[in-house]
CHARMM internal coordinates of N, CA and C (Angstrom, degrees):
IC EDIT
DIST 1 N 1 CA 1.4544
DIST 1 CA 1 C 1.5288
ANGL 1 N 1 CA 1 C 108.22
DIST 1 C 2 N 1.3140
ANGL 1 CA 1 C 2 N 116.66
DIHE 1 N 1 CA 1 C 2 N 116.25
DIST 2 N 2 CA 1.4553
ANGL 1 C 2 N 2 CA 121.77
DIHE 1 CA 1 C 2 N 2 CA -178.18
DIST 2 CA 2 C 1.5187
ANGL 2 N 2 CA 2 C 110.55
DIHE 1 C 2 N 2 CA 2 C -93.50
DIST 2 C 3 N 1.3219
ANGL 2 CA 2 C 3 N 115.16
DIHE 2 N 2 CA 2 C 3 N 136.15
DIST 3 N 3 CA 1.4614
ANGL 2 C 3 N 3 CA 119.50
DIHE 2 CA 2 C 3 N 3 CA 174.95
DIST 3 CA 3 C 1.5171
ANGL 3 N 3 CA 3 C 107.76
DIHE 2 C 3 N 3 CA 3 C -92.76
DIST 3 C 4 N 1.3049
ANGL 3 CA 3 C 4 N 116.38
DIHE 3 N 3 CA 3 C 4 N 124.50
DIST 4 N 4 CA 1.4536
ANGL 3 C 4 N 4 CA 121.12
DIHE 3 CA 3 C 4 N 4 CA -178.58
DIST 4 CA 4 C 1.5219
ANGL 4 N 4 CA 4 C 108.27
DIHE 3 C 4 N 4 CA 4 C -107.51
DIST 4 C 5 N 1.3359
ANGL 4 CA 4 C 5 N 116.30
DIHE 4 N 4 CA 4 C 5 N 103.19
DIST 5 N 5 CA 1.4576
ANGL 4 C 5 N 5 CA 120.06
DIHE 4 CA 4 C 5 N 5 CA -178.04
DIST 5 CA 5 C 1.5247
ANGL 5 N 5 CA 5 C 112.14
DIHE 4 C 5 N 5 CA 5 C -83.98
DIST 5 C 6 N 1.3205
ANGL 5 CA 5 C 6 N 116.81
DIHE 5 N 5 CA 5 C 6 N -6.25
DIST 6 N 6 CA 1.4662
ANGL 5 C 6 N 6 CA 118.37
DIHE 5 CA 5 C 6 N 6 CA 179.74
DIST 6 CA 6 C 1.5306
ANGL 6 N 6 CA 6 C 111.19
DIHE 5 C 6 N 6 CA 6 C -64.88
DIST 6 C 7 N 1.3323
ANGL 6 CA 6 C 7 N 117.32
DIHE 6 N 6 CA 6 C 7 N -30.31
DIST 7 N 7 CA 1.4751
ANGL 6 C 7 N 7 CA 119.83
DIHE 6 CA 6 C 7 N 7 CA 178.01
DIST 7 CA 7 C 1.5271
ANGL 7 N 7 CA 7 C 110.57
DIHE 6 C 7 N 7 CA 7 C -65.46
DIST 7 C 8 N 1.3259
ANGL 7 CA 7 C 8 N 116.18
DIHE 7 N 7 CA 7 C 8 N -37.12
DIST 8 N 8 CA 1.4735
ANGL 7 C 8 N 8 CA 119.56
DIHE 7 CA 7 C 8 N 8 CA 178.24
DIST 8 CA 8 C 1.5174
ANGL 8 N 8 CA 8 C 110.24
DIHE 7 C 8 N 8 CA 8 C -65.58
DIST 8 C 9 N 1.3409
ANGL 8 CA 8 C 9 N 116.44
DIHE 8 N 8 CA 8 C 9 N -42.15
DIST 9 N 9 CA 1.4556
ANGL 8 C 9 N 9 CA 119.61
DIHE 8 CA 8 C 9 N 9 CA 178.36
DIST 9 CA 9 C 1.5240
ANGL 9 N 9 CA 9 C 111.83
DIHE 8 C 9 N 9 CA 9 C -67.14
DIST 9 C 10 N 1.3348
ANGL 9 CA 9 C 10 N 117.78
DIHE 9 N 9 CA 9 C 10 N -34.97
DIST 10 N 10 CA 1.4646
ANGL 9 C 10 N 10 CA 120.52
DIHE 9 CA 9 C 10 N 10 CA 177.14
DIST 10 CA 10 C 1.5250
ANGL 10 N 10 CA 10 C 110.75
DIHE 9 C 10 N 10 CA 10 C -64.48
DIST 10 C 11 N 1.3245
ANGL 10 CA 10 C 11 N 116.55
DIHE 10 N 10 CA 10 C 11 N -44.37
DIST 11 N 11 CA 1.4673
ANGL 10 C 11 N 11 CA 120.25
DIHE 10 CA 10 C 11 N 11 CA 179.99
DIST 11 CA 11 C 1.5252
ANGL 11 N 11 CA 11 C 110.30
DIHE 10 C 11 N 11 CA 11 C -64.81
DIST 11 C 12 N 1.3299
ANGL 11 CA 11 C 12 N 116.48
DIHE 11 N 11 CA 11 C 12 N -42.71
DIST 12 N 12 CA 1.4636
ANGL 11 C 12 N 12 CA 119.91
DIHE 11 CA 11 C 12 N 12 CA 178.08
DIST 12 CA 12 C 1.5239
ANGL 12 N 12 CA 12 C 111.13
DIHE 11 C 12 N 12 CA 12 C -63.65
DIST 12 C 13 N 1.3228
ANGL 12 CA 12 C 13 N 116.92
DIHE 12 N 12 CA 12 C 13 N -41.33
DIST 13 N 13 CA 1.4584
ANGL 12 C 13 N 13 CA 120.66
DIHE 12 CA 12 C 13 N 13 CA 178.39
DIST 13 CA 13 C 1.5169
ANGL 13 N 13 CA 13 C 112.63
DIHE 12 C 13 N 13 CA 13 C -63.14
DIST 13 C 14 N 1.3111
ANGL 13 CA 13 C 14 N 116.07
DIHE 13 N 13 CA 13 C 14 N -42.40
DIST 14 N 14 CA 1.4647
ANGL 13 C 14 N 14 CA 119.94
DIHE 13 CA 13 C 14 N 14 CA 177.19
DIST 14 CA 14 C 1.5233
ANGL 14 N 14 CA 14 C 110.05
DIHE 13 C 14 N 14 CA 14 C -62.28
DIST 14 C 15 N 1.3250
ANGL 14 CA 14 C 15 N 116.38
DIHE 14 N 14 CA 14 C 15 N -41.60
DIST 15 N 15 CA 1.4655
ANGL 14 C 15 N 15 CA 120.11
DIHE 14 CA 14 C 15 N 15 CA 178.89
DIST 15 CA 15 C 1.5143
ANGL 15 N 15 CA 15 C 112.37
DIHE 14 C 15 N 15 CA 15 C -62.06
DIST 15 C 16 N 1.3247
ANGL 15 CA 15 C 16 N 117.06
DIHE 15 N 15 CA 15 C 16 N -43.07
DIST 16 N 16 CA 1.4695
ANGL 15 C 16 N 16 CA 120.44
DIHE 15 CA 15 C 16 N 16 CA 179.95
DIST 16 CA 16 C 1.5264
ANGL 16 N 16 CA 16 C 110.88
DIHE 15 C 16 N 16 CA 16 C -65.82
DIST 16 C 17 N 1.3375
ANGL 16 CA 16 C 17 N 116.76
DIHE 16 N 16 CA 16 C 17 N -44.15
DIST 17 N 17 CA 1.4720
ANGL 16 C 17 N 17 CA 120.16
DIHE 16 CA 16 C 17 N 17 CA -179.75
DIST 17 CA 17 C 1.5275
ANGL 17 N 17 CA 17 C 110.86
DIHE 16 C 17 N 17 CA 17 C -64.35
DIST 17 C 18 N 1.3248
ANGL 17 CA 17 C 18 N 116.87
DIHE 17 N 17 CA 17 C 18 N -43.06
DIST 18 N 18 CA 1.4668
ANGL 17 C 18 N 18 CA 120.42
DIHE 17 CA 17 C 18 N 18 CA 179.75
DIST 18 CA 18 C 1.5238
ANGL 18 N 18 CA 18 C 110.35
DIHE 17 C 18 N 18 CA 18 C -63.86
DIST 18 C 19 N 1.3392
ANGL 18 CA 18 C 19 N 116.94
DIHE 18 N 18 CA 18 C 19 N -39.97
DIST 19 N 19 CA 1.4650
ANGL 18 C 19 N 19 CA 119.88
DIHE 18 CA 18 C 19 N 19 CA 179.01
DIST 19 CA 19 C 1.5256
ANGL 19 N 19 CA 19 C 111.36
DIHE 18 C 19 N 19 CA 19 C -63.74
DIST 19 C 20 N 1.3364
ANGL 19 CA 19 C 20 N 116.78
DIHE 19 N 19 CA 19 C 20 N -39.62
DIST 20 N 20 CA 1.4593
ANGL 19 C 20 N 20 CA 119.33
DIHE 19 CA 19 C 20 N 20 CA 178.71
DIST 20 CA 20 C 1.5278
ANGL 20 N 20 CA 20 C 111.39
DIHE 19 C 20 N 20 CA 20 C -67.05
DIST 20 C 21 N 1.3308
ANGL 20 CA 20 C 21 N 116.22
DIHE 20 N 20 CA 20 C 21 N -44.33
DIST 21 N 21 CA 1.4743
ANGL 20 C 21 N 21 CA 119.60
DIHE 20 CA 20 C 21 N 21 CA 178.88
DIST 21 CA 21 C 1.5222
ANGL 21 N 21 CA 21 C 110.34
DIHE 20 C 21 N 21 CA 21 C -62.94
DIST 21 C 22 N 1.3283
ANGL 21 CA 21 C 22 N 116.39
DIHE 21 N 21 CA 21 C 22 N -41.23
DIST 22 N 22 CA 1.4693
ANGL 21 C 22 N 22 CA 120.78
DIHE 21 CA 21 C 22 N 22 CA 179.06
DIST 22 CA 22 C 1.5262
ANGL 22 N 22 CA 22 C 110.43
DIHE 21 C 22 N 22 CA 22 C -60.51
DIST 22 C 23 N 1.3366
ANGL 22 CA 22 C 23 N 116.87
DIHE 22 N 22 CA 22 C 23 N -44.74
DIST 23 N 23 CA 1.4600
ANGL 22 C 23 N 23 CA 120.81
DIHE 22 CA 22 C 23 N 23 CA -179.61
DIST 23 CA 23 C 1.5218
ANGL 23 N 23 CA 23 C 111.53
DIHE 22 C 23 N 23 CA 23 C -63.76
DIST 23 C 24 N 1.3339
ANGL 23 CA 23 C 24 N 116.75
DIHE 23 N 23 CA 23 C 24 N -43.65
DIST 24 N 24 CA 1.4666
ANGL 23 C 24 N 24 CA 119.88
DIHE 23 CA 23 C 24 N 24 CA -179.76
DIST 24 CA 24 C 1.5256
ANGL 24 N 24 CA 24 C 110.66
DIHE 23 C 24 N 24 CA 24 C -63.70
DIST 24 C 25 N 1.3265
ANGL 24 CA 24 C 25 N 116.25
DIHE 24 N 24 CA 24 C 25 N -45.67
DIST 25 N 25 CA 1.4745
ANGL 24 C 25 N 25 CA 118.69
DIHE 24 CA 24 C 25 N 25 CA -179.51
DIST 25 CA 25 C 1.5289
ANGL 25 N 25 CA 25 C 111.49
DIHE 24 C 25 N 25 CA 25 C -65.27
DIST 25 C 26 N 1.3163
ANGL 25 CA 25 C 26 N 117.14
DIHE 25 N 25 CA 25 C 26 N -36.51
DIST 26 N 26 CA 1.4672
ANGL 25 C 26 N 26 CA 119.77
DIHE 25 CA 25 C 26 N 26 CA 179.47
DIST 26 CA 26 C 1.5284
ANGL 26 N 26 CA 26 C 110.38
DIHE 25 C 26 N 26 CA 26 C -67.79
DIST 26 C 27 N 1.3243
ANGL 26 CA 26 C 27 N 117.75
DIHE 26 N 26 CA 26 C 27 N -37.90
DIST 27 N 27 CA 1.4628
ANGL 26 C 27 N 27 CA 121.18
DIHE 26 CA 26 C 27 N 27 CA 177.93
DIST 27 CA 27 C 1.5295
ANGL 27 N 27 CA 27 C 111.19
DIHE 26 C 27 N 27 CA 27 C -66.79
DIST 27 C 28 N 1.3273
ANGL 27 CA 27 C 28 N 116.58
DIHE 27 N 27 CA 27 C 28 N -30.34
DIST 28 N 28 CA 1.4591
ANGL 27 C 28 N 28 CA 120.71
DIHE 27 CA 27 C 28 N 28 CA 178.83
DIST 28 CA 28 C 1.5268
ANGL 28 N 28 CA 28 C 111.86
DIHE 27 C 28 N 28 CA 28 C -79.34
DIST 28 C 29 N 1.3277
ANGL 28 CA 28 C 29 N 117.14
DIHE 28 N 28 CA 28 C 29 N -7.14
DIST 29 N 29 CA 1.4530
ANGL 28 C 29 N 29 CA 120.24
DIHE 28 CA 28 C 29 N 29 CA 179.42
DIST 29 CA 29 C 1.5143
ANGL 29 N 29 CA 29 C 113.60
DIHE 28 C 29 N 29 CA 29 C 90.17
DIST 29 C 30 N 1.2980
ANGL 29 CA 29 C 30 N 118.00
DIHE 29 N 29 CA 29 C 30 N 10.28
DIST 30 N 30 CA 1.4643
ANGL 29 C 30 N 30 CA 122.17
DIHE 29 CA 29 C 30 N 30 CA -179.59
DIST 30 CA 30 C 1.5299
ANGL 30 N 30 CA 30 C 109.00
DIHE 29 C 30 N 30 CA 30 C -103.60
DIST 30 C 31 N 1.3130
ANGL 30 CA 30 C 31 N 115.72
DIHE 30 N 30 CA 30 C 31 N 67.74
DIST 31 N 31 CA 1.4588
ANGL 30 C 31 N 31 CA 120.60
DIHE 30 CA 30 C 31 N 31 CA -175.96
DIST 31 CA 31 C 1.5226
ANGL 31 N 31 CA 31 C 112.16
DIHE 30 C 31 N 31 CA 31 C -67.92
DIST 31 C 32 N 1.3216
ANGL 31 CA 31 C 32 N 116.98
DIHE 31 N 31 CA 31 C 32 N -32.65
DIST 32 N 32 CA 1.4652
ANGL 31 C 32 N 32 CA 119.46
DIHE 31 CA 31 C 32 N 32 CA 178.29
DIST 32 CA 32 C 1.5199
ANGL 32 N 32 CA 32 C 111.03
DIHE 31 C 32 N 32 CA 32 C -62.04
DIST 32 C 33 N 1.3250
ANGL 32 CA 32 C 33 N 116.25
DIHE 32 N 32 CA 32 C 33 N -46.23
DIST 33 N 33 CA 1.4693
ANGL 32 C 33 N 33 CA 120.42
DIHE 32 CA 32 C 33 N 33 CA 178.71
DIST 33 CA 33 C 1.5245
ANGL 33 N 33 CA 33 C 110.72
DIHE 32 C 33 N 33 CA 33 C -64.83
DIST 33 C 34 N 1.3285
ANGL 33 CA 33 C 34 N 116.56
DIHE 33 N 33 CA 33 C 34 N -36.87
DIST 34 N 34 CA 1.4648
ANGL 33 C 34 N 34 CA 120.67
DIHE 33 CA 33 C 34 N 34 CA 179.55
DIST 34 CA 34 C 1.5242
ANGL 34 N 34 CA 34 C 110.41
DIHE 33 C 34 N 34 CA 34 C -62.38
DIST 34 C 35 N 1.3091
ANGL 34 CA 34 C 35 N 116.99
DIHE 34 N 34 CA 34 C 35 N -41.34
DIST 35 N 35 CA 1.4612
ANGL 34 C 35 N 35 CA 120.21
DIHE 34 CA 34 C 35 N 35 CA 178.43
DIST 35 CA 35 C 1.5319
ANGL 35 N 35 CA 35 C 111.51
DIHE 34 C 35 N 35 CA 35 C -67.51
DIST 35 C 36 N 1.3282
ANGL 35 CA 35 C 36 N 117.16
DIHE 35 N 35 CA 35 C 36 N -38.25
DIST 36 N 36 CA 1.4553
ANGL 35 C 36 N 36 CA 120.14
DIHE 35 CA 35 C 36 N 36 CA 178.14
DIST 36 CA 36 C 1.5265
ANGL 36 N 36 CA 36 C 111.31
DIHE 35 C 36 N 36 CA 36 C -65.41
DIST 36 C 37 N 1.3289
ANGL 36 CA 36 C 37 N 116.72
DIHE 36 N 36 CA 36 C 37 N -40.56
DIST 37 N 37 CA 1.4713
ANGL 36 C 37 N 37 CA 120.29
DIHE 36 CA 36 C 37 N 37 CA 178.28
DIST 37 CA 37 C 1.5235
ANGL 37 N 37 CA 37 C 109.96
DIHE 36 C 37 N 37 CA 37 C -62.45
DIST 37 C 38 N 1.3185
ANGL 37 CA 37 C 38 N 116.59
DIHE 37 N 37 CA 37 C 38 N -42.37
DIST 38 N 38 CA 1.4658
ANGL 37 C 38 N 38 CA 120.74
DIHE 37 CA 37 C 38 N 38 CA 178.50
DIST 38 CA 38 C 1.5203
ANGL 38 N 38 CA 38 C 110.90
DIHE 37 C 38 N 38 CA 38 C -63.22
DIST 38 C 39 N 1.3094
ANGL 38 CA 38 C 39 N 117.08
DIHE 38 N 38 CA 38 C 39 N -42.51
DIST 39 N 39 CA 1.4631
ANGL 38 C 39 N 39 CA 121.22
DIHE 38 CA 38 C 39 N 39 CA 179.60
DIST 39 CA 39 C 1.5277
ANGL 39 N 39 CA 39 C 111.32
DIHE 38 C 39 N 39 CA 39 C -64.46
DIST 39 C 40 N 1.3136
ANGL 39 CA 39 C 40 N 117.04
DIHE 39 N 39 CA 39 C 40 N -42.96
DIST 40 N 40 CA 1.4658
ANGL 39 C 40 N 40 CA 120.95
DIHE 39 CA 39 C 40 N 40 CA 179.07
DIST 40 CA 40 C 1.5331
ANGL 40 N 40 CA 40 C 110.29
DIHE 39 C 40 N 40 CA 40 C -64.93
DIST 40 C 41 N 1.3220
ANGL 40 CA 40 C 41 N 117.32
DIHE 40 N 40 CA 40 C 41 N -41.34
DIST 41 N 41 CA 1.4572
ANGL 40 C 41 N 41 CA 120.77
DIHE 40 CA 40 C 41 N 41 CA 176.46
DIST 41 CA 41 C 1.5143
ANGL 41 N 41 CA 41 C 111.87
DIHE 40 C 41 N 41 CA 41 C -61.67
DIST 41 C 42 N 1.3261
ANGL 41 CA 41 C 42 N 116.43
DIHE 41 N 41 CA 41 C 42 N -40.58
DIST 42 N 42 CA 1.4620
ANGL 41 C 42 N 42 CA 120.73
DIHE 41 CA 41 C 42 N 42 CA 178.07
DIST 42 CA 42 C 1.5264
ANGL 42 N 42 CA 42 C 111.08
DIHE 41 C 42 N 42 CA 42 C -62.88
DIST 42 C 43 N 1.3179
ANGL 42 CA 42 C 43 N 117.14
DIHE 42 N 42 CA 42 C 43 N -42.17
DIST 43 N 43 CA 1.4699
ANGL 42 C 43 N 43 CA 121.15
DIHE 42 CA 42 C 43 N 43 CA -179.83
DIST 43 CA 43 C 1.5249
ANGL 43 N 43 CA 43 C 110.57
DIHE 42 C 43 N 43 CA 43 C -65.61
DIST 43 C 44 N 1.3206
ANGL 43 CA 43 C 44 N 117.87
DIHE 43 N 43 CA 43 C 44 N -40.83
DIST 44 N 44 CA 1.4674
ANGL 43 C 44 N 44 CA 121.08
DIHE 43 CA 43 C 44 N 44 CA 178.54
DIST 44 CA 44 C 1.5222
ANGL 44 N 44 CA 44 C 110.38
DIHE 43 C 44 N 44 CA 44 C -61.80
DIST 44 C 45 N 1.3337
ANGL 44 CA 44 C 45 N 116.89
DIHE 44 N 44 CA 44 C 45 N -46.48
DIST 45 N 45 CA 1.4633
ANGL 44 C 45 N 45 CA 120.72
DIHE 44 CA 44 C 45 N 45 CA 179.39
DIST 45 CA 45 C 1.5246
ANGL 45 N 45 CA 45 C 110.35
DIHE 44 C 45 N 45 CA 45 C -65.80
DIST 45 C 46 N 1.3152
ANGL 45 CA 45 C 46 N 117.76
DIHE 45 N 45 CA 45 C 46 N -36.92
DIST 46 N 46 CA 1.4618
ANGL 45 C 46 N 46 CA 120.92
DIHE 45 CA 45 C 46 N 46 CA 178.67
DIST 46 CA 46 C 1.5237
ANGL 46 N 46 CA 46 C 110.90
DIHE 45 C 46 N 46 CA 46 C -62.03
DIST 46 C 47 N 1.3379
ANGL 46 CA 46 C 47 N 117.52
DIHE 46 N 46 CA 46 C 47 N -42.19
DIST 47 N 47 CA 1.4582
ANGL 46 C 47 N 47 CA 120.00
DIHE 46 CA 46 C 47 N 47 CA 177.34
DIST 47 CA 47 C 1.5246
ANGL 47 N 47 CA 47 C 111.68
DIHE 46 C 47 N 47 CA 47 C -65.42
DIST 47 C 48 N 1.3327
ANGL 47 CA 47 C 48 N 117.18
DIHE 47 N 47 CA 47 C 48 N -36.14
DIST 48 N 48 CA 1.4554
ANGL 47 C 48 N 48 CA 120.06
DIHE 47 CA 47 C 48 N 48 CA 176.84
DIST 48 CA 48 C 1.5278
ANGL 48 N 48 CA 48 C 110.99
DIHE 47 C 48 N 48 CA 48 C -64.09
DIST 48 C 49 N 1.3204
ANGL 48 CA 48 C 49 N 116.24
DIHE 48 N 48 CA 48 C 49 N -42.78
DIST 49 N 49 CA 1.4704
ANGL 48 C 49 N 49 CA 120.56
DIHE 48 CA 48 C 49 N 49 CA 179.92
DIST 49 CA 49 C 1.5236
ANGL 49 N 49 CA 49 C 110.70
DIHE 48 C 49 N 49 CA 49 C -66.87
DIST 49 C 50 N 1.3212
ANGL 49 CA 49 C 50 N 117.25
DIHE 49 N 49 CA 49 C 50 N -39.64
DIST 50 N 50 CA 1.4690
ANGL 49 C 50 N 50 CA 120.22
DIHE 49 CA 49 C 50 N 50 CA 177.89
DIST 50 CA 50 C 1.5256
ANGL 50 N 50 CA 50 C 110.58
DIHE 49 C 50 N 50 CA 50 C -62.12
DIST 50 C 51 N 1.3281
ANGL 50 CA 50 C 51 N 116.78
DIHE 50 N 50 CA 50 C 51 N -41.22
DIST 51 N 51 CA 1.4674
ANGL 50 C 51 N 51 CA 120.26
DIHE 50 CA 50 C 51 N 51 CA 178.07
DIST 51 CA 51 C 1.5290
ANGL 51 N 51 CA 51 C 110.84
DIHE 50 C 51 N 51 CA 51 C -63.32
DIST 51 C 52 N 1.3232
ANGL 51 CA 51 C 52 N 116.49
DIHE 51 N 51 CA 51 C 52 N -42.48
DIST 52 N 52 CA 1.4680
ANGL 51 C 52 N 52 CA 120.23
DIHE 51 CA 51 C 52 N 52 CA 178.84
DIST 52 CA 52 C 1.5316
ANGL 52 N 52 CA 52 C 111.86
DIHE 51 C 52 N 52 CA 52 C -66.40
DIST 52 C 53 N 1.3313
ANGL 52 CA 52 C 53 N 116.86
DIHE 52 N 52 CA 52 C 53 N -37.96
DIST 53 N 53 CA 1.4610
ANGL 52 C 53 N 53 CA 119.95
DIHE 52 CA 52 C 53 N 53 CA 176.88
DIST 53 CA 53 C 1.5230
ANGL 53 N 53 CA 53 C 111.30
DIHE 52 C 53 N 53 CA 53 C -65.76
DIST 53 C 54 N 1.3270
ANGL 53 CA 53 C 54 N 116.40
DIHE 53 N 53 CA 53 C 54 N -37.31
DIST 54 N 54 CA 1.4621
ANGL 53 C 54 N 54 CA 120.18
DIHE 53 CA 53 C 54 N 54 CA 176.80
DIST 54 CA 54 C 1.5267
ANGL 54 N 54 CA 54 C 110.37
DIHE 53 C 54 N 54 CA 54 C -61.60
DIST 54 C 55 N 1.3289
ANGL 54 CA 54 C 55 N 116.85
DIHE 54 N 54 CA 54 C 55 N -44.36
DIST 55 N 55 CA 1.4619
ANGL 54 C 55 N 55 CA 120.16
DIHE 54 CA 54 C 55 N 55 CA 177.71
DIST 55 CA 55 C 1.5263
ANGL 55 N 55 CA 55 C 110.99
DIHE 54 C 55 N 55 CA 55 C -62.89
DIST 55 C 56 N 1.3199
ANGL 55 CA 55 C 56 N 117.59
DIHE 55 N 55 CA 55 C 56 N -39.05
DIST 56 N 56 CA 1.4640
ANGL 55 C 56 N 56 CA 121.21
DIHE 55 CA 55 C 56 N 56 CA 178.35
DIST 56 CA 56 C 1.5167
ANGL 56 N 56 CA 56 C 111.36
DIHE 55 C 56 N 56 CA 56 C -63.17
DIST 56 C 57 N 1.3253
ANGL 56 CA 56 C 57 N 117.06
DIHE 56 N 56 CA 56 C 57 N -45.92
DIST 57 N 57 CA 1.4617
ANGL 56 C 57 N 57 CA 120.30
DIHE 56 CA 56 C 57 N 57 CA -179.49
DIST 57 CA 57 C 1.5292
ANGL 57 N 57 CA 57 C 111.59
DIHE 56 C 57 N 57 CA 57 C -66.50
DIST 57 C 58 N 1.3205
ANGL 57 CA 57 C 58 N 117.36
DIHE 57 N 57 CA 57 C 58 N -35.27
DIST 58 N 58 CA 1.4620
ANGL 57 C 58 N 58 CA 119.90
DIHE 57 CA 57 C 58 N 58 CA 176.20
DIST 58 CA 58 C 1.5331
ANGL 58 N 58 CA 58 C 110.55
DIHE 57 C 58 N 58 CA 58 C -64.76
DIST 58 C 59 N 1.3251
ANGL 58 CA 58 C 59 N 116.20
DIHE 58 N 58 CA 58 C 59 N -40.22
DIST 59 N 59 CA 1.4634
ANGL 58 C 59 N 59 CA 120.45
DIHE 58 CA 58 C 59 N 59 CA 177.96
DIST 59 CA 59 C 1.5276
ANGL 59 N 59 CA 59 C 111.13
DIHE 58 C 59 N 59 CA 59 C -64.96
DIST 59 C 60 N 1.3247
ANGL 59 CA 59 C 60 N 116.74
DIHE 59 N 59 CA 59 C 60 N -42.42
DIST 60 N 60 CA 1.4751
ANGL 59 C 60 N 60 CA 120.68
DIHE 59 CA 59 C 60 N 60 CA 178.10
DIST 60 CA 60 C 1.5203
ANGL 60 N 60 CA 60 C 110.26
DIHE 59 C 60 N 60 CA 60 C -63.98
DIST 60 C 61 N 1.3141
ANGL 60 CA 60 C 61 N 115.93
DIHE 60 N 60 CA 60 C 61 N -40.31
DIST 61 N 61 CA 1.4643
ANGL 60 C 61 N 61 CA 120.87
DIHE 60 CA 60 C 61 N 61 CA 179.43
DIST 61 CA 61 C 1.5240
ANGL 61 N 61 CA 61 C 111.52
DIHE 60 C 61 N 61 CA 61 C -62.29
DIST 61 C 62 N 1.3308
ANGL 61 CA 61 C 62 N 116.91
DIHE 61 N 61 CA 61 C 62 N -42.35
DIST 62 N 62 CA 1.4667
ANGL 61 C 62 N 62 CA 119.14
DIHE 61 CA 61 C 62 N 62 CA -179.61
DIST 62 CA 62 C 1.5262
ANGL 62 N 62 CA 62 C 111.43
DIHE 61 C 62 N 62 CA 62 C -71.16
DIST 62 C 63 N 1.3184
ANGL 62 CA 62 C 63 N 117.82
DIHE 62 N 62 CA 62 C 63 N -29.40
DIST 63 N 63 CA 1.4644
ANGL 62 C 63 N 63 CA 119.84
DIHE 62 CA 62 C 63 N 63 CA 179.99
DIST 63 CA 63 C 1.5217
ANGL 63 N 63 CA 63 C 110.77
DIHE 62 C 63 N 63 CA 63 C -73.76
DIST 63 C 64 N 1.3186
ANGL 63 CA 63 C 64 N 117.62
DIHE 63 N 63 CA 63 C 64 N -47.11
DIST 64 N 64 CA 1.4450
ANGL 63 C 64 N 64 CA 120.26
DIHE 63 CA 63 C 64 N 64 CA -173.08
DIST 64 CA 64 C 1.5348
ANGL 64 N 64 CA 64 C 114.52
DIHE 63 C 64 N 64 CA 64 C -87.33
DIST 64 C 65 N 1.3202
ANGL 64 CA 64 C 65 N 117.01
DIHE 64 N 64 CA 64 C 65 N -21.94
DIST 65 N 65 CA 1.4709
ANGL 64 C 65 N 65 CA 118.91
DIHE 64 CA 64 C 65 N 65 CA 179.22
DIST 65 CA 65 C 1.5190
ANGL 65 N 65 CA 65 C 112.20
DIHE 64 C 65 N 65 CA 65 C -102.49
DIST 65 C 66 N 1.3345
ANGL 65 CA 65 C 66 N 116.73
DIHE 65 N 65 CA 65 C 66 N 0.02
DIST 66 N 66 CA 1.4553
ANGL 65 C 66 N 66 CA 123.09
DIHE 65 CA 65 C 66 N 66 CA 176.72
DIST 66 CA 66 C 1.5213
ANGL 66 N 66 CA 66 C 112.71
DIHE 65 C 66 N 66 CA 66 C 53.30
DIST 66 C 67 N 1.3138
ANGL 66 CA 66 C 67 N 115.57
DIHE 66 N 66 CA 66 C 67 N 48.89
DIST 67 N 67 CA 1.4597
ANGL 66 C 67 N 67 CA 119.72
DIHE 66 CA 66 C 67 N 67 CA 179.39
DIST 67 CA 67 C 1.5053
ANGL 67 N 67 CA 67 C 110.30
DIHE 66 C 67 N 67 CA 67 C -100.43
END
COOR INIT
IC SEED 1 N 1 CA 1 C
IC BUILD
């Protein structure tokens, strides 16, 4: 079972970029756009986590059900 830390770095990178974009848009007075960018970033990260959880459950299934 290989641990892939690149997914953690991708999620962290997305978080940092979204935070910077949110701050810039908020300083420009475009708070609505800033909230939308944050929401879209959250959805992207959520899909990444769901994909990783699916891989984890498949791995657990193959270990315990001997498939």
